[in-house]
C-alpha positions in Angstrom: 0.0 32.4 -3.9 -1.5 33.3 -0.3 -1.3 36.0 1.8 0.9 34.8 4.2 3.4 32.9 1.3 3.7 37.3 0.6 5.9 38.1 3.7 9.2 37.0 5.6 9.4 37.5 9.5 13.2 37.5 10.1 14.7 39.0 13.3 11.0 39.8 14.7 10.7 42.1 11.4 8.5 41.5 8.8 9.4 41.9 4.6 7.4 41.6 2.4 8.5 39.4 -0.4 6.4 41.2 -3.4 6.3 45.0 -4.9 2.7 46.8 -4.0 1.2 48.1 -6.5 1.8 51.9 -6.5 -2.2 52.8 -7.6 -3.8 50.1 -5.4 -1.2 51.2 -2.2 -0.4 48.8 0.4 -1.8 44.7 1.1 -2.5 45.1 -3.4 0.7 42.7 -4.7 1.8 42.9 -8.5 2.4 39.9 -10.1 5.6 38.1 -10.9 5.6 37.1 -14.4 8.3 35.9 -17.5 8.4 39.6 -19.4 6.2 41.7 -16.6 4.7 42.6 -13.4 0.7 43.4 -12.8 -1.6 44.4 -10.6 -4.5 42.2 -10.9 -6.9 44.3 -9.3 -5.8 48.0 -11.4 -4.3 46.3 -14.5 -1.1 48.3 -13.2 2.0 46.8 -15.2 5.6 47.4 -15.7 7.9 45.3 -18.3 10.8 43.5 -17.9 14.2 44.8 -19.9 15.7 42.3 -21.5 
């Protein structure tokens, strides 16, 4: 997925569609998987509750 597809412009404001990694900071988004979200850069992972 391209970086441009991770943002949405609405009413002149930019909205991020994905969460940022809490360890890496702004600009590094968490990848969304079936059972978790994870950072490809540092390996940070949060598992989703079932």
